[in-house]
C-alpha positions, -999 to 999 in steps of 0.1 A, spaced: -905 -267 114 -930 -243 125 -935 -210 105 -931 -178 126 -937 -141 116 -907 -123 103 -907 -86 115 -889 -56 105 -873 -39 136 -862 -6 140 -828 -7 157 -831 29 170 -860 19 193 -860 -18 192 -895 -18 182 -912 -40 155 -922 -20 125 -942 -45 102 -944 -81 95 -926 -88 63 -930 -126 57 -931 -158 76 -901 -182 82 -898 -208 53 -909 -243 59 -889 -272 49 -912 -276 19 -908 -239 9 -870 -243 10 -874 -272 -12 -897 -254 -36 -871 -225 -38 -843 -246 -43 -860 -267 -72 -871 -234 -89 -835 -223 -89 -824 -255 -101 -849 -252 -130 -835 -218 -139 -801 -230 -148 -806 -233 -185 -817 -197 -187 -782 -187 -176 -764 -209 -202 -760 -180 -226 -734 -156 -214 -750 -127 -233 -783 -131 -214 -763 -136 -182 -744 -103 -186 -775 -84 -198 -794 -97 -168 -766 -85 -143 -766 -50 -159 -804 -48 -158 -804 -58 -121 -778 -30 -114 -800 -4 -133 -831 -13 -114 -815 -11 -81 -798 22 -91 -832 36 -103 -849 27 -68 -821 42 -49 -843 66 -28 -867 36 -18 -839 12 -11 -819 36 11 -850 45 31 -858 9 37 -822 0 45 -817 27 70 -852 20 87 -839 -15 94 -800 -10 101 -797 28 112 -766 28 91 -774 63 75 -783 75 41 -747 85 33 -732 52 41 -761 32 25 -760 52 -6 -724 44 -11 -730 8 -4 -757 6 -30 -735 22 -56 -709 -4 -48 -734 -32 -51 -744 -18 -85 -706 -16 -95 -702 -51 -86 -731 -63 -107 -717 -45 -137 -682 -55 -131 -692 -91 -132 -712 -86 -164 -680 -74 -179 -661 -105 -166 -689 -126 -182 -687 -108 -216 -647 -111 -216 -649 -148 -209 -614 -153 -194 -630 -168 -163 -638 -199 -182 -601 -207 -182 -602 -224 -216 -571 -245 -224 -567 -266 -256 -538 -291 -261 -537 -310 -294 -522 -346 -295 -484 -349 -293 -472 -384 -297 -435 -373 -291 -443 -363 -254 -436 -388 -225 -461 -400 -219 -481 -391 -252 -506 -364 -250 -541 -370 -265 -564 -342 -277 -574 -325 -243 -598 -295 -240 -605 -279 -205 -627 -252 -193 -649 -244 -162 -686 -251 -158 -710 -237 -131 -715 -259 -100 -753 -255 -99 -776 -239 -71 -758 -216 -47 -769 -209 -13 -760 -174 -1 -764 -164 35 -767 -126 39 -746 -105 64 -760 -80 89 -735 -53 86 -737 -48 47 -774 -49 38 -766 -43 1 -730 -54 -7 -731 -88 12 -768 -94 10 -795 -104 -15 -777 -89 -46 -743 -86 -31 -709 -101 -42 -717 -137 -36 -751 -134 -55 -734 -114 -81 -706 -137 -87 -725 -168 -85 -751 -156 -112 -721 -145 -133 -707 -180 -131 -740 -194 -144 -754 -205 -110 -788 -196 -98 -790 -184 -61 -812 -190 -31 -805 -164 -5 -812 -168 32 -823 -135 42 -806 -118 73 -832 -111 101 -819 -76 105 -831 -64 72 -860 -87 59 -881 -58 44 -852 -46 24 -843 -83 14 -878 -87 -1 -876 -53 -20 -841 -61 -35 -853 -96 -45 -883 -83 -64 -861 -57 -83 -836 -85 -93 -864 -108 -105 -879 -79 -125 -846 -77 -141 -846 -114 -148 -879 -112 -165 -866 -85 -190 -844 -113 -204 -867 -143 -201 -849 -157 -172 -873 -174 -147 -878 -156 -113 -866 -187 -96 -832 -178 -106 -831 -159 -71 -848 -175 -45 -853 -159 -9 -861 -177 23 -863 -164 59 -856 -181 92 -829 -199 111 -842 -234 103 -847 -225 67 -809 -216 67 -801 -251 79 -825 -268 55 -809 -249 26 -772 -262 32 -785 -296 34 -807 -295 3 -793 -322 -21 -797 -298 -51 -776 -271 -35 -741 -273 -50 -722 -247 -30 -727 -221 -3 -715 -185 6 -717 -172 40 -707 -139 60 -712 -138 96 -703 -151 131 -677 -179 138 -704 -199 156 -732 -197 129 -707 -200 100 -690 -230 117 -723 -248 122 -732 -243 86 -698 -254 75 -700 -286 95 -735 -293 80 -722 -287 45 -693 -311 53 -715 -338 69 -738 -341 38 -739 -374 20 -722 -354 -7 -701 -325 7 -703 -293 -8 -679 -262 -9 -687 -238 19 -671 -204 14 -676 -188 47 -663 -155 63 -665 -160 102 -645 -135 120 -613 -116 120 -592 -95 146 -573 -76 118 -542 -69 136 -520 -38 132 -483 -33 141 -470 2 145 -432 2 145 -412 22 169 -398 42 140 -432 49 127 -447 61 160 -416 85 165 -422 100 130 -460 104 130 -477 92 162 -504 118 160 -513 109 124 -514 71 131 -534 77 164 -561 97 145 -563 73 114 -568 44 142 -597 63 157 -615 67 123 -610 33 112 -621 14 145 -652 37 148 -662 36 111 -697 25 108 -699 22 147 -671 -4 145 -692 -29 126 -668 -34 96 -654 -70 92 -620 -55 87 -621 -33 117 -586 -32 134 -592 -51 166 -558 -54 180 -530 -27 177 -494 -33 187 -479 1 197 -444 6 213 -440 13 248 -423 47 256 -429 83 246 -437 77 209 -463 51 217 -477 76 243 -482 104 218 -500 78 197 -523 68 225 -530 105 234 -539 112 199 -563 82 198 -578 93 231 -585 129 218 -601 115 185 -621 88 199 -634 112 229 -648 134 200 -667 106 183 -702 104 188 -723 75 201 -739 53 175 -768 26 170 -756 -10 164 -775 -30 140 -797 -47 165 -802 -49 202 -788 -85 203 -755 -70 190 -756 -42 216 -760 -66 244 -733 -89 232 -708 -57 229 -717 -44 264 -711 -79 278 -678 -83 259 -666 -49 271 -674 -58 307 -656 -91 305 -625 -75 288 -621 -46 312 -624 -69 342 -589 -84 333 -559 -74 352 -538 -47 338 -564 -36 312 -569 0 312 -596 22 295 -583 57 284 -617 62 268 -644 36 282 -667 20 255 -700 11 265 -736 22 266 -742 56 251 -778 56 258 -807 34 260 -802 22 223 -768 34 214 -731 26 222 -701 49 227 -667 41 213 -636 35 233 -605 15 235 -585 -7 260 -549 -9 266 -529 -38 280 -491 -46 282 -482 -69 253 -464 -94 277 -502 -103 288 -508 -116 254 -477 -137 248 -488 -168 267 -521 -186 272 -544 -173 298 -575 -152 306 -562 -124 284 -566 -145 253 -601 -130 252 -585 -98 240 -573 -117 209 -610 -126 200 -632 -102 177 -654 -79 197 -679 -65 172 -686 -28 178 -665 4 182 -637 -8 203 -600 -19 197 -572 -33 221 -539 -13 220 -512 -36 232 -479 -19 242 -449 -40 235 -414 -36 249 -393 -48 221 -397 -64 187 -395 -99 203 -425 -92 223 -446 -80 193 -435 -109 176 -446 -132 201 -481 -117 202 -484 -120 165 -473 -157 165 -504 -165 186 -530 -150 164 -554 -170 144 -560 -164 108 -574 -129 96 -589 -111 67 -562 -83 70 -529 -75 88 -516 -40 88 -481 -25 95 -472 11 99 -436 18 89 -413 49 91 -403 66 57 -370 48 59 -384 15 67 -408 18 37 -378 28 15 -362 -6 23 -341 6 54 -344 -17 85 -368 -45 89 -397 -35 67 -395 -64 44 -393 -89 73 -422 -76 89 -443 -78 57 -430 -115 55 -439 -120 93 -475 -108 86 -483 -126 55 -492 -159 70 -517 -142 92 -539 -126 66 -553 -125 30 -544 -87 26 -514 -71 41 -519 -34 44 -489 -8 45 -492 27 59 -530 27 56 -560 12 74 -580 -20 64 -614 -5 65 -624 -1 29 -625 -31 6 -619 -20 -30 -638 -40 -57 -610 -45 -79 -596 -74 -100 -565 -78 -76 -585 -76 -45 -584 -105 -20 -611 -106 8 -604 -137 26 -578 -153 49 -568 -183 70 -593 -199 93 -613 -185 111 -614 -155 88 -626 -177 61 -632 -215 55 -616 -216 20 -586 -198 2 -610 -179 -21 -621 -142 -19 -655 -129 -18 -646 -96 -32 -632 -89 -67 -634 -105 -100 -619 -138 -90 -648 -144 -67 -663 -160 -95 -641 -189 -93 -659 -202 -62 -688 -213 -82 -671 -233 -111 -654 -266 -115 -630 -276 -143 -639 -304 -168 -616 -317 -195 -627 -334 -227 -603 -361 -242 -605 -371 -280 -639 -357 -283 -650 -348 -319 -652 -311 -329 -690 -313 -338 -698 -327 -301 -677 -301 -282 -692 -272 -266 -686 -240 -286 -661 -227 -260 -636 -257 -268 -638 -258 -306 -608 -250 -326 -624 -222 -346 -632 -204 -313 -667 -191 -324 -673 -172 -291 -640 -152 -295 -628 -163 -260 -594 -159 -245 -576 -192 -244 -543 -211 -240 -540 -229 -273 -512 -255 -276 -494 -237 -248 -499 -203 -261 -520 -177 -246 -544 -161 -271 -567 -131 -266 
């Protein structure tokens, strides 16, 4: 592949700012992967691993001003948003360090021989080991939390897996800066710098997923790009797990009783959620089912007022801006689609928010209006007005997999009166996170979090946010009749590492 310059670009003007690097050649990708592979042994000690993660968080936090300035120059996301995202990123690193220290993620299970069982049980000892080098593909819309030192990288390092990151072209200078800081943290603990590789370029990303020493991959981005890499991962002589987040519509259902009870509040809340970050969140509500009639009219009026008062904003790059404008033009040309607030170009480099309305009946059968059931990245949502519950259910039944599905209920429905439980059950097959009387934007980093969903939301059943994200980068192995002296310390009877474990069927902590 031919190397090409990698430029930092200002999305506010579309102009190149500085040359950051060059696109990695196949040989450079190979070198990065082999350096990562050679760093595996340095991560074997969980104490070193946890200390490394905490040192990385400390270095990133100490460089906050420099990092936020670099990120804003390349993404135009603003210092307030970026400062919060950096804090989240540091928290993720420290949270995974705590998980490493605790050790429960190893899932240690020990069964002693039992000749009375049918069939007899031999001595069996099971735990999880790291897969190996992980390829991470950075996202455009979260330059910290889903990028070089984001959740995929943090969870992979916590699992004991070195990482090679394919930098996103929207923030290459920031990517280089973050990588240097993380490598500095690695050096503090005698971990080779190759534990975190960084490559640039589209072809480099393809070379990376095909490399025989890459054992797994994590991706956040578009359906088209993610599916191409997913297919490449599956087509390898030895296929590898590919944990991809590809796209999501994030449907919302507002019941008639909820609209009657608090239409104005729901409308205002929807406006805030769909325009947050200029509509560039992966969990932005893209389709909202609202009842026809007076309560729904009040909700749409509230939404109209709130969106009309929302300022134009800059998208992450001009390619996304062009795609947004083209997508809006195609959607607004469909029959029976109205625009109470027309989204579009806010200026030469900005876009203005808006929303579309359509009778839900238009979405109950296949046709041109299926376009409205596809994600449109940017500050827009589709409000589908349903005549009755059957019509709303018919629309929901046609939706692909999503990261989230939301329902707004009345006070009575939330208390168990009416169909609240049935609606939750109806939404559950659609998404990995079901939200009630709130908005999906905002993904808490918590042990119980699940950020994933049925395809095309993700290509696996795992989560990319929360403590259980570490499970993606490990595999179980069982030892049978192995002598104590030969066992890894994690599996010995005397439990020298003090790990949580299940010992002869009993959970020990």
